[in-house]
C-alpha positions in Angstrom: 11.1 34.4 -1.8 11.3 30.9 -0.4 9.6 30.3 3.0 10.0 27.4 5.4 7.3 24.8 5.3 5.6 24.7 8.6 4.9 21.4 10.3 1.8 20.2 12.0 1.6 20.7 15.7 3.7 18.3 17.7 5.9 17.2 14.8 9.6 16.9 14.8 12.3 18.5 12.6 15.5 16.7 11.9 18.0 19.1 10.2 19.0 19.5 7.5 15.9 18.1 5.7 13.7 21.1 5.9 11.1 21.4 3.2 10.8 24.8 1.7 7.9 26.3 -0.3 9.1 26.7 -3.9 6.5 28.4 -6.0 3.6 29.1 -3.8 4.2 32.8 -3.5 5.7 33.7 -6.9 4.4 31.3 -9.5 6.5 30.9 -12.6 4.6 30.8 -15.9 5.7 27.2 -16.4 3.7 26.1 -13.4 0.4 26.9 -15.3 0.9 24.5 -18.2 -2.0 22.5 -16.6 -4.5 25.2 -16.0 -7.0 24.0 -18.6 -6.0 20.3 -18.6 -8.8 17.8 -18.4 -6.4 15.1 -17.3 -4.7 14.0 -14.1 -2.2 11.3 -13.3 -1.7 8.8 -10.5 1.7 8.7 -8.8 3.7 5.5 -8.3 4.7 3.7 -5.1 8.0 4.9 -3.7 10.5 2.1 -4.5 14.0 1.7 -5.7 12.7 0.6 -9.1 10.3 3.5 -9.6 11.1 4.7 -13.1 9.4 8.1 -12.4 12.3 8.9 -10.0 10.5 11.7 -8.2 13.1 12.8 -5.7 16.5 14.4 -6.3 17.9 12.5 -3.3 18.1 8.8 -4.4 18.2 7.7 -0.7 14.6 8.7 -0.3 13.5 5.9 -2.8 15.8 3.2 -1.5 14.8 0.0 0.3 15.0 0.4 4.1 18.0 -1.3 5.6 15.9 -3.5 7.8 14.1 -4.9 4.8 17.1 -5.5 2.6 17.9 -9.1 3.3 20.4 -10.6 2.4 22.2 -7.2 1.8 21.6 -6.6 5.5 22.9 -9.3 7.8 23.9 -9.8 11.4 22.7 -8.2 14.6 21.8 -4.6 14.0 20.1 -2.0 16.1 18.2 0.9 14.4 17.4 4.4 15.5 13.8 5.7 15.3 14.3 6.9 11.7 15.7 3.6 10.4 19.4 4.4 10.4 21.6 1.5 11.8 22.7 2.7 15.2 25.0 -0.3 15.9 26.2 -3.2 13.9 27.6 -6.3 15.5 31.0 -7.7 14.3 30.5 -9.6 11.0 27.3 -7.8 10.2 26.5 -5.1 7.7 23.5 -2.9 6.7 22.8 -2.8 3.0 20.2 -1.3 0.7 19.3 -1.1 -2.9 19.2 2.5 -4.1 18.4 1.7 -7.7 17.0 -1.5 -9.1 16.9 -2.5 -12.8 16.0 1.0 -14.0 16.4 1.7 -17.8 19.6 3.6 -18.5 18.7 7.3 -18.8 16.1 7.3 -16.0 18.6 9.3 -14.1 21.8 10.8 -15.5 24.9 8.7 -15.8 27.8 10.3 -14.0 29.1 11.4 -10.6 26.9 11.6 -7.5 27.8 13.2 -4.2 27.0 11.1 -1.1 26.7 13.3 2.0 26.3 11.9 5.5 26.7 12.6 9.2 28.4 10.4 11.8 31.3 8.0 11.7 31.6 4.7 10.0 32.4 2.9 6.7 30.4 3.1 3.5 30.8 0.9 0.5 29.0 0.8 -2.9 28.1 -2.0 -5.3 26.6 -3.0 -8.7 26.6 0.1 -11.0 27.9 2.4 -8.2 31.6 2.7 -7.5 33.6 5.0 -5.1 35.7 7.7 -6.8 36.7 10.0 -3.9 36.3 10.0 -0.2 36.6 12.7 2.5 34.9 12.6 5.9 31.2 13.2 5.6 31.4 13.2 1.7 31.9 10.6 -0.9 31.8 10.9 -4.7 30.6 7.9 -6.6 30.2 7.0 -10.2 26.8 5.6 -11.4 27.2 3.9 -14.8 24.6 1.5 -16.2 27.2 -0.7 -17.9 26.7 -3.2 -20.7 23.3 -4.4 -19.6 21.9 -0.9 -20.1 20.2 -1.1 -16.7 20.8 0.9 -13.5 21.2 -1.0 -10.3 23.1 0.3 -7.3 23.7 -0.8 -3.7 25.0 0.9 -0.6 26.5 -0.8 2.4 27.2 0.5 5.9 30.0 -1.9 6.9 30.6 -0.3 10.3 29.2 2.5 12.3 30.2 4.3 15.6 27.4 3.7 18.1 28.3 7.0 19.8 28.0 8.9 16.5 26.4 6.5 14.0 26.1 7.1 10.3 22.9 8.9 9.4 21.2 11.4 7.2 22.8 9.9 4.0 21.9 11.8 0.9 22.8 10.7 -2.7 22.7 13.7 -5.0 23.6 14.3 -8.7 26.0 16.9 -10.0 24.6 20.2 -11.3 21.5 21.9 -10.1 18.7 24.2 -11.2 17.9 27.8 -11.7 15.5 28.6 -8.8 13.2 30.4 -11.2 12.9 27.3 -13.3 12.8 24.0 -11.3 11.8 22.0 -14.4 15.2 21.9 -16.0 18.6 20.6 -14.8 21.6 22.8 -15.4 25.3 21.9 -15.2 26.6 25.1 -13.5 25.8 28.6 -12.3 26.7 30.0 -15.7 23.4 28.8 -17.1 21.4 30.9 -14.5 20.9 34.6 -13.9 22.1 34.7 -10.3 19.7 32.1 -8.9 21.7 28.9 -9.3 21.0 26.2 -6.7 23.3 23.2 -6.7 21.8 19.8 -5.9 24.5 19.2 -3.3 24.0 22.5 -1.4 20.3 22.9 -1.8 18.8 19.4 -1.9 16.5 20.2 1.1 15.0 23.0 -0.9 14.9 21.5 -4.3 13.5 18.1 -3.2 12.0 17.0 -6.6 13.8 15.7 -9.7 13.4 18.4 -12.3 12.6 15.7 -14.9 9.8 14.5 -12.7 8.4 18.0 -12.4 8.6 18.6 -16.1 6.6 15.5 -16.8 4.0 16.1 -14.1 3.3 19.8 -14.9 1.0 18.9 -17.8 -1.6 17.4 -15.4 -4.3 19.4 -13.6 -4.8 16.8 -10.8 -2.2 14.6 -9.0 -3.7 11.5 -7.3 -1.4 10.6 -4.4 -2.9 7.2 -3.6 0.3 5.2 -4.5 2.8 7.8 -3.3 1.1 8.0 0.1 1.3 4.3 0.5 -2.2 3.7 1.8 -2.8 0.3 0.1 -3.1 -2.3 2.8 -1.7 0.2 5.3 -3.5 -0.2 8.6 -2.3 3.1 10.0 -4.7 4.5 12.6 -3.0 7.0 14.8 -1.6 10.3 13.7 1.7 9.5 15.4 2.2 6.6 13.0 2.1 8.6 9.8 5.0 8.8 7.4 7.7 11.3 8.6 10.0 13.5 6.6 12.8 12.4 9.0 12.7 8.7 7.9 15.8 7.4 6.3 13.8 6.4 3.2 10.1 6.7 2.2 10.3 3.5 0.2 9.9 -0.1 1.3 7.3 -2.8 1.7 3.6 -2.3 1.0 1.8 -1.2 4.2 4.9 0.5 5.5 6.2 2.8 2.7 4.8 6.2 1.8 5.6 9.8 1.3 4.9 12.3 4.1 2.0 14.6 3.5 4.3 17.6 3.7 6.0 16.3 0.5 2.7 15.7 -1.3 1.4 19.1 -0.5 4.7 20.7 -1.6 4.6 18.9 -4.9 1.0 20.1 -5.5 2.1 23.7 -4.8 5.1 23.6 -7.1 3.1 22.1 -10.0 0.0 24.3 -9.2 -2.0 21.0 -9.5 -5.0 20.1 -7.5 -4.0 17.3 -5.1 -6.2 14.2 -4.7 -5.7 12.6 -1.3 -6.9 9.1 -0.5 -7.1 8.6 3.3 -6.1 5.4 5.0 -9.1 3.0 5.6 -8.5 2.6 9.4 -7.4 6.3 10.1 -8.9 7.8 13.2 -11.0 11.0 13.1 -8.0 12.7 14.8 -5.8 11.5 11.9 -8.2 12.9 9.3 -8.6 16.1 11.2 -4.9 16.8 11.5 -4.3 15.9 7.9 -7.0 18.3 6.7 -5.6 21.0 9.0 -2.2 20.7 7.5 -3.5 20.9 4.0 -5.7 23.9 4.9 -2.7 25.8 6.3 -0.1 24.9 3.7 -1.7 24.2 0.4 -1.9 27.0 -2.2 -5.3 28.7 -1.5 -6.0 28.8 -5.3 -6.0 25.0 -5.5 -8.9 22.6 -5.0 -8.6 19.5 -2.9 -10.0 16.1 -4.0 -10.8 14.0 -0.9 -11.4 10.3 -1.0 -11.8 7.7 1.7 -9.4 4.8 1.0 -8.9 3.2 -2.5 -11.1 0.5 -4.1 -12.9 -0.5 -1.0 -14.9 -2.9 -3.2 -11.8 -4.8 -4.4 -11.4 -8.2 -2.6 -7.7 -8.3 -3.1 -7.2 -5.4 -0.7 -7.5 -5.6 3.1 -9.4 -2.3 3.1 -12.3 -4.3 1.5 -12.2 -6.8 4.4 -12.2 -3.8 6.8 -15.2 -2.1 5.4 -17.1 -5.4 5.2 -16.3 -6.1 8.8 -17.3 -2.7 9.9 -20.5 -2.8 7.9 -21.5 -6.0 9.5 -20.5 -4.8 12.9 -22.9 -1.9 12.6 -25.6 -4.0 11.1 -25.9 -1.9 8.0 -27.1 -4.8 5.8 -27.4 -8.6 6.3 -25.6 -9.1 3.0 -21.8 -8.7 3.6 -21.2 -7.0 0.2 -24.0 -4.5 0.7 -22.8 -3.9 4.2 -19.4 -3.1 2.8 -20.8 -0.6 0.3 -22.9 1.1 2.9 -20.0 1.4 5.4 -17.7 2.8 2.7 -20.4 5.4 1.9 -21.1 6.2 5.5 -17.4 6.6 6.5 -16.8 8.7 3.3 -19.4 11.2 4.4 -17.9 11.3 7.9 -14.5 12.0 6.4 -16.0 14.7 4.1 -17.6 16.4 7.1 -14.3 16.6 9.0 -12.7 18.3 6.0 -15.6 20.7 5.6 -15.3 21.6 9.3 -11.5 22.3 9.0 -11.9 24.2 5.7 -14.8 26.2 7.0 -17.0 25.0 4.2 -16.9 23.0 1.0 -16.0 25.6 -1.6 -12.5 24.2 -2.3 -13.3 20.5 -1.7 -14.2 17.9 -4.3 -15.7 15.1 -2.2 -15.1 11.8 -4.1 -16.6 8.3 -3.8 -15.5 5.5 -6.0 -16.8 2.2 -7.4 -16.6 -0.5 -10.0 -17.3 0.8 -13.5 -19.2 -2.4 -14.4 -21.8 -2.1 -11.7 -24.4 0.6 -11.5 -26.0 -1.3 -8.7 -22.9 -0.7 -6.6 -22.9 3.0 -7.6 -26.5 3.4 -6.5 -26.0 1.5 -3.3 -23.1 3.8 -2.3 -24.6 7.1 -3.4 -28.0 6.3 -2.0 -27.1 5.1 1.5 -28.5 7.6 4.0 -28.6 10.3 1.2 -24.8 10.2 0.8 -25.1 11.8 -2.7 -26.1 15.0 -1.0 -22.6 15.2 0.5 -20.7 14.0 -2.6 -19.5 16.0 -5.6 -18.0 13.2 -7.8 -18.3 9.5 -8.3 -15.1 8.0 -9.7 -14.7 4.8 -11.8 -11.7 3.2 -13.6 -12.3 2.8 -17.4 -9.8 0.2 -18.4 -9.6 -1.3 -21.9 -8.3 -4.8 -22.6 -11.0 -6.9 -24.1 -10.9 -10.2 -22.3 -8.1 -12.0 -20.4 -8.8 -15.5 -21.8 -8.8 -14.2 -25.3 -5.5 -12.3 -24.8 -3.8 -15.5 -23.7 -4.6 -16.9 -27.1 -3.1 -14.0 -29.0 -0.2 -14.7 -31.3 0.6 -11.2 -32.5 0.3 -7.5 -31.7 -2.5 -7.3 -34.3 -4.4 -9.9 -32.2 -4.0 -7.8 -29.1 -5.6 -4.7 -30.8 -8.3 -6.8 -32.4 -9.3 -8.2 -28.9 -9.1 -4.7 -27.4 -11.6 -3.3 -30.0 -13.9 -6.3 -30.7 -17.4 -5.7 -29.2 -17.8 -9.3 -28.4 -15.4 -8.9 -25.5 -16.8 -7.4 -22.3 -14.0 -4.8 -21.7 -13.3 -3.9 -25.3 -13.1 -0.2 -26.2 -16.8 0.1 -27.4 -18.1 -1.8 -24.4 -16.0 0.2 -22.0 -17.4 3.4 -23.5 -21.0 2.0 -23.0 -20.2 1.3 -19.4 -19.0 4.9 -19.0 -22.3 6.1 -20.5 -24.3 4.1 -18.1 -22.3 5.4 -15.1 -22.6 8.9 -16.4 -26.4 8.6 -16.4 -26.4 7.3 -12.8 -24.1 10.1 -11.7 -26.1 12.8 -13.4 -29.4 11.5 -11.8 -27.7 11.8 -8.4 -26.4 15.3 -9.1 -22.7 14.3 -9.1 -19.9 14.4 -11.7 -18.5 11.2 -13.2 -14.7 11.2 -13.0 -12.0 8.6 -13.5 -9.7 7.8 -10.6 -7.7 5.5 -12.9 -8.0 4.4 -16.5 -6.2 3.5 -19.7 -5.1 0.1 -21.0 -5.1 -3.0 -18.8 -3.0 -5.6 -20.6 -1.8 -7.8 -17.8 -2.1 -11.5 -17.0 -1.7 -12.2 -13.3 -1.1 -15.9 -13.9 2.2 -15.3 -15.6 5.3 -16.1 -13.4 8.0 -14.2 -15.4 8.4 -11.1 -17.4 9.0 -13.1 -20.6 6.1 -15.6 -20.2 3.4 -15.3 -22.9 1.6 -13.1 -23.5 3.7 -10.5 -21.7 6.0 -9.7 -24.5 3.0 -9.0 -26.8 1.7 -6.7 -24.1 4.9 -4.7 -24.1 5.0 -4.4 -27.8 1.4 -3.3 -28.0 2.0 -0.6 -25.4 4.9 0.7 -27.6 3.0 0.6 -30.8 1.4 3.7 -32.4 -1.9 1.9 -32.5 -2.0 2.1 -28.7 -2.0 5.9 -29.1 -5.1 5.6 -31.3 -6.8 3.4 -28.6 -6.1 6.1 -26.0 -7.4 8.9 -28.3 -10.6 7.0 -28.9 -11.0 6.2 -25.2 -10.6 9.8 -24.1 -12.9 11.1 -26.8 -15.4 8.4 -25.9 -15.1 9.4 -22.2 -15.9 13.0 -23.0 -18.8 12.2 -25.3 -20.3 9.7 -22.9 -20.4 12.3 -20.1 -17.2 11.9 -18.2 -15.2 14.8 -16.8 -11.8 14.7 -15.1 -9.8 11.7 -16.3 -6.9 10.6 -14.0 -4.6 8.2 -15.9 -3.0 5.2 -14.4 -0.1 5.9 -14.1 3.2 7.9 -14.1 6.2 6.5 -15.9 7.0 2.9 -14.8 8.8 -0.1 -16.2 6.8 -2.6 -18.3 6.8 -6.0 -16.7 4.6 -9.0 -15.7 2.7 -6.8 -13.2 1.5 -4.7 -16.1 2.5 -2.0 -18.6 0.6 0.8 -16.9 3.2 3.6 -17.2 2.4 6.4 -19.7 6.1 6.2 -20.4 8.6 3.4 -19.5 10.8 5.9 -17.6 10.7 9.5 -16.8 13.1 10.8 -19.5 11.9 8.5 -22.3 11.4 10.7 -25.5 7.8 11.5 -26.2 8.2 9.9 -29.7 8.7 6.5 -28.0 5.7 6.9 -25.7 2.4 6.7 -27.8 0.2 6.7 -24.7 1.7 9.9 -23.3 1.6 11.6 -26.7 -2.1 10.7 -27.1 -2.9 12.1 -23.7 -1.0 15.4 -24.2 -2.6 15.9 -27.7 -6.1 15.2 -26.3 -5.5 17.7 -23.4 -4.4 20.4 -25.7 -7.2 20.0 -28.2 -9.8 19.4 -25.5 -9.3 22.0 -22.8 -11.5 21.2 -19.8 -15.1 21.4 -20.9 -17.0 21.5 -17.6 -17.9 24.5 -15.5 -15.4 25.2 -12.7 -12.7 23.0 -14.2 -10.0 25.8 -14.4 -11.0 27.7 -11.3 -10.4 27.0 -7.6 -14.0 26.4 -6.7 -16.2 23.5 -7.7 -19.4 24.3 -9.6 -21.9 21.9 -8.0 -25.1 20.4 -9.4 -28.5 20.8 -7.9 -29.2 17.6 -5.9 -32.4 15.7 -6.8 -35.1 15.6 -4.3 -35.5 11.8 -4.7 -32.9 9.1 -5.5 -32.8 6.4 -8.1 -35.2 4.0 -6.5 -37.3 4.2 -9.6 -34.4 3.2 -11.8 -33.5 -0.1 -9.9 -34.8 -2.2 -12.8 -31.8 -0.8 -14.9 -29.2 -2.0 -12.3 -26.6 -4.5 -13.4 -25.1 -7.1 -11.0 -21.5 -6.8 -9.9 -19.2 -7.2 -13.0 -17.1 -10.3 -12.4 -15.1 -9.6 -15.5 -13.8 -6.3 -14.3 -10.0 -5.9 -13.7 -9.0 -5.9 -10.1 -5.4 -5.1 -10.7 -2.7 -4.9 -8.1 -0.7 -1.8 -8.9 2.4 -2.8 -6.9 5.7 -4.5 -7.7 6.9 -7.7 -6.1 4.0 -10.1 -6.0 1.0 -10.9 -8.2 -2.4 -10.7 -6.6 -2.2 -13.1 -3.7 -5.9 -14.0 -3.8 -8.3 -15.2 -6.5 -9.9 -12.5 -8.6 -13.4 -11.5 -7.4 -14.8 -10.0 -4.3 -12.7 -12.1 -1.9 -11.3 -10.9 1.4 -7.9 -12.1 2.6 -9.4 -14.2 5.4 -11.9 -15.9 3.1 -9.1 -17.2 0.9 -7.8 -19.5 3.6 -11.1 -20.9 4.8 -11.8 -24.5 3.8 -14.6 -27.0 4.4 -16.5 -26.5 7.6 -15.3 -23.0 8.4 -16.3 -21.4 11.7 -18.7 -18.5 11.0 -18.1 -15.4 13.3 -21.0 -12.9 13.5 -20.8 -9.2 13.6 -17.4 -7.9 14.6 -17.1 -5.8 17.8 -13.8 -4.7 19.2 -13.2 -5.6 22.8 -13.6 -2.9 25.5 -10.2 -1.8 26.8 -10.9 -3.0 30.3 -11.9 -6.5 29.3 -9.5 -9.0 30.9 -10.0 -11.9 28.4 -9.1 -11.2 24.8 -12.5 -10.8 23.4 -15.8 -12.6 23.2 -15.3 -15.3 20.6 -18.7 -14.5 19.2 -17.4 -11.3 17.9 -14.8 -10.7 15.1 -12.4 -7.9 15.9 -10.6 -5.9 13.3 -7.7 -7.7 11.6 -4.7 -6.0 10.0 -3.4 -7.6 6.8 -0.6 -6.1 4.7 1.4 -7.2 1.6 -1.2 -9.7 0.4 -2.5 -11.3 3.5 0.4 -11.1 5.9 -0.7 -10.4 9.5 0.8 -7.3 10.9 2.1 -7.2 14.5 3.3 -3.9 16.0 6.2 -3.0 18.3 5.2 -3.1 21.9 3.8 0.3 22.7 3.2 0.1 26.4 5.8 -1.1 28.9 3.2 -2.6 31.2 0.7 -3.9 28.6 2.1 -5.6 25.5 -1.4 -6.0 24.1 -2.2 -2.3 23.8 -3.2 -1.5 20.2 -2.4 -5.1 19.1 -4.5 -6.5 16.3 -6.6 -9.7 16.7 -6.6 -12.6 14.3 -9.4 -15.2 14.3 -9.0 -19.0 13.8 -11.4 -20.0 11.1 -10.3 -23.3 9.5 -11.2 -26.8 10.7 -8.1 -28.7 9.6 -8.9 -32.0 11.4 -12.0 -33.7 12.7 -15.1 -31.8 13.5 -15.9 -28.5 15.3 -19.6 -27.9 15.9 -19.7 -24.1 15.4 -18.6 -21.3 17.7 -20.6 -22.6 20.6 -18.2 -25.7 20.5 -14.9 -23.9 20.0 -13.7 -20.5 19.0 -10.3 -18.8 19.3 -8.1 -15.8 18.3 -4.6 -14.6 18.8 -2.7 -11.4 19.1 0.9 -10.4 19.4 3.5 -7.7 19.8 7.2 -7.6 19.8 10.3 -5.7 20.9 14.0 -6.2 20.4 14.1 -8.8 23.2 10.8 -10.8 23.0 7.9 -12.0 20.9 4.7 -11.6 23.0 1.8 -13.9 22.0 -1.7 -14.2 23.5 -4.2 -16.7 22.5 -7.8 -16.7 23.7 -10.1 -19.7 23.5 -13.7 -20.3 24.2 -14.5 -24.0 24.7 -17.9 -25.4 25.9 -16.2 -28.4 27.5 -12.7 -28.4 28.9 -11.2 -32.0 29.0 -7.8 -33.4 29.7 -7.9 -37.2 29.6 -4.8 -38.2 27.6 -1.1 -38.4 28.2 -0.6 -37.2 24.6 -0.8 -33.4 24.8 -2.3 -32.8 21.3 -5.2 -35.2 22.2 -6.2 -32.9 25.2 -7.6 -29.4 25.0 -4.3 -27.8 24.0 -2.7 -25.1 21.9 0.0 -25.5 19.3 2.2 -22.6 18.2 4.3 -22.9 15.1 7.2 -20.5 14.4 9.5 -20.1 11.4 11.7 -17.4 12.8 13.5 -16.5 9.6 10.5 -16.7 7.3 12.1 -19.3 5.0 8.9 -21.4 4.6 10.7 -24.5 3.6 8.8 -27.7 3.0 10.5 -29.3 6.0 11.9 -28.2 9.3 15.4 -26.8 9.0 16.7 -27.9 12.4 17.7 -24.3 13.2 14.8 -21.9 13.8 11.6 -23.8 12.8 9.7 -24.6 16.0 6.6 -26.4 17.1 5.4 -25.7 20.6 2.6 -27.7 22.2 1.0 -26.1 25.3 -0.9 -28.7 27.4 -3.4 -26.3 29.1 -4.7 -28.7 31.8 -1.2 -29.7 33.0 0.4 -26.2 32.3 3.2 -27.8 30.4 4.9 -27.1 27.1 6.5 -29.6 24.8 8.5 -29.3 21.6 7.3 -31.1 18.5 9.7 -33.8 17.3 10.8 -31.9 14.3 11.9 -28.8 16.3 15.6 -28.2 16.8 16.8 -30.5 19.7 17.1 -28.4 22.8 17.2 -29.2 26.5 15.4 -26.0 27.5 13.9 -23.0 25.9 13.6 -19.9 28.1 10.0 -18.9 27.5 7.5 -17.7 30.0 3.9 -18.8 29.9 0.7 -18.4 32.0 -2.9 -19.5 31.6 -5.9 -17.5 32.8 -9.2 -19.4 33.1 -12.5 -17.5 32.9 -15.9 -19.1 32.5 -15.9 -21.4 29.5 -12.7 -19.8 28.2 -9.0 -19.5 28.9 -6.2 -17.3 27.7 -2.6 -18.4 27.2 0.1 -15.6 27.4 3.6 -16.5 26.1 6.8 -14.4 26.2 9.4 -15.9 23.8 12.9 -14.5 23.8 14.2 -14.0 20.3 17.6 -15.2 21.2 16.1 -18.6 22.1 15.0 -19.1 18.5 18.2 -17.5 17.2 16.8 -14.4 15.6 17.4 -10.7 15.8 14.1 -8.9 14.9 13.7 -5.8 12.9 10.7 -3.8 11.6 9.6 -5.1 8.2 10.9 -8.6 8.8 8.7 -11.5 7.7 8.3 -14.6 9.9 6.2 -17.7 9.8 3.6 -18.2 12.5 0.6 -20.4 13.0 -1.8 -21.1 16.0 -3.8 -24.3 16.3 -6.3 -25.3 18.9 -7.1 -29.0 19.7 -10.5 -29.8 21.1 -11.4 -32.9 23.2 -15.0 -33.2 24.3 -14.5 -36.4 26.3 -13.4 -38.6 23.4 -10.4 -40.9 23.7 -8.6 -38.6 21.1 -9.1 -35.1 20.1 -12.4 -34.4 18.3 -11.2 -31.6 16.1 -8.6 -29.0 15.4 -9.1 -25.3 14.6 -6.3 -23.4 12.8 -5.4 -19.9 11.8 -3.7 -20.5 8.5 -2.8 -24.2 7.8 -5.4 -25.8 5.7 -4.4 -29.3 6.6 -3.0 -30.9 9.8 0.5 -31.2 8.4 2.2 -28.2 9.9 4.0 -30.4 12.4 6.2 -31.5 9.5 5.8 -28.8 6.9 6.6 -25.1 7.7 5.4 -24.0 4.3 1.9 -24.3 5.7 2.4 -21.6 8.4 0.9 -18.2 8.1 2.9 -15.1 7.1 3.5 -12.3 9.6 5.3 -9.0 9.2 6.9 -7.2 12.2 5.6 -3.6 12.0 6.7 -0.5 13.8 
């Protein structure tokens, strides 16, 4: 009996995509393959090149139309779910539905495209139209001679009164409802319970090949699928929705709805591991827990974790916990403050879940840290007695040896020698020793040691192409039977050293310069070609879970010690600078140097302004914020500032992030008492709204040259091209002379007699605020969520000198932005 999946209070339902519970009331025997498994797996990010292909509807993994430049072009208006509502003449909305996937990832053959509304669809690359009737196309997807699957879809025209929407791209065949793990060609292969993909996609939801692969794992970690990495989501209303045209897209925006994740856990009878967004409000956490409590199979446990790798400087969640720790005065050392805030917020999240669940019997409360630092482990678990509210401490045991040595390798044999040679810090024997040390720490705190990620870590972030050395050796090594031996020894060493649940990183994915992390290279790859997967399955079957409570639905907890590890401090190691801080995303290598580096630190040069403990501004404060405080900043996709759609018709700044100017790019600034500044922005389809707040101890205007006065410069690269010189079209340099309330265009801006922008200056005490409304059409751009633009803000300071004394900038490291747009900062237009 299939029952409708209930939604949380206040949510919407857009027919026909109604999720249905598949196996929560009548479990099939196949769903219990994982009942004694000691292993879990991480999910992948939802993208058009995800070789795990989790969903039967290919549209759900596609690139959002608004992100798919240059496939999408011209003036386009979108509805709230991302479907193009109107397309201006000469424009089109395009998307990639598949991108360079190995042939066989999904079946070659005919696919049905269903849609609502009126318009014109076209297909490209490996997809071609075979048959068309209103509301239904049949296309052929054939990988062709390159043995790769790439496919595009275009909306060439749409009727604004009944626009094309709810597009679904579905394979032929279906499943027997009693066995969702196997595709069948027709009803004749079922005993009266045949569901075709075309007619029942809203009930089937998941690719049977994906379910078949995932059913061997006891725990599913949804960190990647949920899209929390660099995701600044705060409010419940901004969560991922099942109604969105796609769940794929750019980092910080993509992510599966929680309804889908809960449904997958139910169908697999696997314990879900939820990583909650770093900036999520208590209300967000509470509603999330409430939904899980109501809809998750009551025989399943729930792993609860606050954010992911809060210690890792390449992620903006690290910047966030550091800022919050300093704001609360948790420790004078920024790193220690970040550990303590992470610990403190984790406990707050745990308590919300305990309140909703009416206790902790089904909850596994997880904190995580760096495997190479027991000092970090102790700081996190010890802070305010956090270990008493924690059940498991999670680390990531990765084996690779040493990156510098791997770059010198000349054969696959060299790779395996480096991975196993004790002289390298992250060789197999040394990694097992790190596990043993962490297990001792966990045991003394009365918590389990588990792995949130783990496996091999053959990746060189300095490489620029998939074929650059040593990448090809890495791929060969991951395909070699010896890698299966490495995995066997790692998993056995994990158990012997004291580890419990091991969650591998990651589900099937393509091997490329960003790493060879997939257990398989694609979801249907034969086991015989996947030595890592074979080794894990063999280990799982020969080592059924060995700890108390593993196979049940309640956690068996340890007795907590009366005192903590203060007496063991002499055994602490410093932070392990050699540990991998991998970026498990496609598209870009880590944007910041390895190490505990926050996004904003990367851009600070000599003589940076230091801003003390961050405190958000009170809502009623008229000026932006005291410059002696550092409000929260929202960075996504590797250091891009995120600015949201305008949310309040009367107040464009409601909910807007703030960004501090920290770099002295010219002259001298004598600390925050001399000059300090920040900016914030929002946008809508008509305008960009920009507000810049400045604190200046001496306001001077004694020059006819505006940039020698106290003035503000705003730089805009409206199409985000970041060329090395101004393009004469939409690269602009605005100079706001504050004393004279005038604005001038820099000489390299496009020649224009007049730009229709509105500005006003508000003076308060030793500060002033500039508010600017800039129409998009004046800079020849049509905005869309997910669009990247170039932006920078500079402040000139004149303290009575004939020329400016110094310049403070947001992103440019040198005072050359007036002729080089490549120096501008990167900004993403959010929703």
